[in-house]
C-alpha positions in Angstrom: 0.0 -0.1 0.0 2.9 2.5 0.5 3.9 2.5 -2.8 0.4 3.3 -4.1 0.3 6.2 -1.4 3.4 7.7 -2.8 2.0 7.6 -6.4 -1.0 9.5 -5.2 1.1 12.1 -3.3 4.0 12.3 -5.7 0.9 13.1 -8.6 -0.5 15.7 -6.3 3.1 17.4 -5.5 3.8 17.7 -9.2 0.1 19.1 -9.7 0.6 21.7 -7.2 4.1 22.6 -8.6 2.5 23.2 -11.9 -0.3 25.3 -10.3 2.3 27.5 -8.5 4.6 27.9 -11.3 4.6 31.6 -12.2 7.1 31.8 -15.1 5.9 30.5 -18.5 8.7 28.4 -19.1 8.7 26.9 -15.6 4.9 26.3 -15.9 5.3 24.7 -19.2 7.7 22.0 -17.9 5.7 21.6 -14.6 2.4 21.0 -16.5 4.3 18.3 -18.9 5.6 16.6 -15.6 2.3 16.5 -14.1 -0.1 15.8 -16.9 -0.1 13.0 -19.6 -0.1 13.9 -23.0 -3.7 14.7 -24.0 -4.5 15.1 -20.2 -7.5 17.2 -19.3 -8.7 19.9 -16.3 -12.3 20.5 -15.7 -13.8 22.6 -13.1 -16.9 25.1 -12.9 -14.8 27.8 -14.8 -12.7 25.7 -17.2 -12.8 22.7 -19.4 -9.6 22.1 -21.1 -7.4 19.2 -22.8 -3.7 19.4 -23.5 -0.7 20.7 -21.9 -1.0 24.3 -23.6 -4.7 24.8 -22.4 -3.9 23.5 -19.0 -1.0 26.2 -18.7 -3.3 28.7 -20.1 -5.9 28.1 -17.1 -3.2 28.3 -14.7 -1.6 31.4 -16.1 -5.1 33.1 -16.0 -5.4 32.2 -12.3 -2.2 33.7 -11.6 -3.3 36.8 -13.4 -6.4 37.0 -11.3 -5.0 36.4 -8.1 -1.3 37.7 -8.0 0.5 36.9 -5.1 -1.3 34.0 -4.3 -0.4 30.2 -4.0 -2.0 27.0 -3.9 -1.7 25.0 -1.0 -2.7 21.3 -0.1 -5.2 21.1 2.9 -5.4 17.7 4.5 -4.4 14.6 3.4 -4.5 13.0 -0.2 -6.7 9.9 -0.6 -6.6 7.4 -3.3 -7.4 4.0 -4.6 -6.8 2.5 -7.7 -6.0 5.1 -10.5 -8.1 7.9 -8.6 -7.2 10.2 -5.7 -8.9 13.2 -4.3 -7.7 16.1 -2.1 -8.6 19.5 -1.0 -6.7 22.8 -1.5 -6.9 26.3 -0.8 -5.5 29.5 -2.8 -3.6 31.5 0.2 -2.3 35.0 -0.2 1.4 35.2 0.6 0.8 38.5 1.9 -1.7 38.1 4.6 -2.5 34.4 4.5 -6.2 34.9 3.7 -7.3 32.0 1.5 -10.6 33.5 -0.5 -10.7 30.5 -2.9 -10.9 26.8 -1.7 -11.7 23.4 -3.6 -11.6 19.7 -3.7 -10.1 17.9 -6.9 -10.3 14.1 -7.9 -7.7 13.2 -10.3 -7.3 10.1 -12.6 -3.6 8.9 -13.0 -2.3 7.2 -16.4 0.3 4.3 -16.1 2.9 6.4 -15.8 2.0 8.3 -12.7 1.0 11.6 -14.5 -2.5 12.9 -14.4 -4.8 11.9 -17.1 -7.8 14.0 -16.0 -8.8 16.5 -13.2 -12.3 16.9 -12.1 -12.3 20.1 -9.9 -15.0 21.5 -7.5 -14.8 25.1 -6.1 -16.0 24.9 -2.5 -15.3 28.6 -1.6 -15.1 31.6 -4.0 -15.1 35.2 -3.4 -18.1 37.2 -4.8 -18.0 38.1 -8.5 -15.7 35.2 -9.5 
């Protein structure tokens, strides 16, 4: 079981590296490391496929929330090729977290993400 737990935690760690990458080149590499070719991302605000589109969604989040970082809240839980976890978008200035969510990821055989189904649990007014 620890090998599977490591697999989920490693995938989620790469996921957060991608979401927290601010520089375009770093983001491109991080998305490719986290998602399989043809991988997808879907939440109430986006439904995209492929590394370029995923990187675009991440870039848009940084434009909307400059100075914020995504942080895991709680433990990663998984079975078979699926894992779930919760997160917050935290201000690096004051520690506020106006956005929070829960994601379910499906992994490809190589451990990279095949798909993400994201749910927004807390959002500020106007988003």
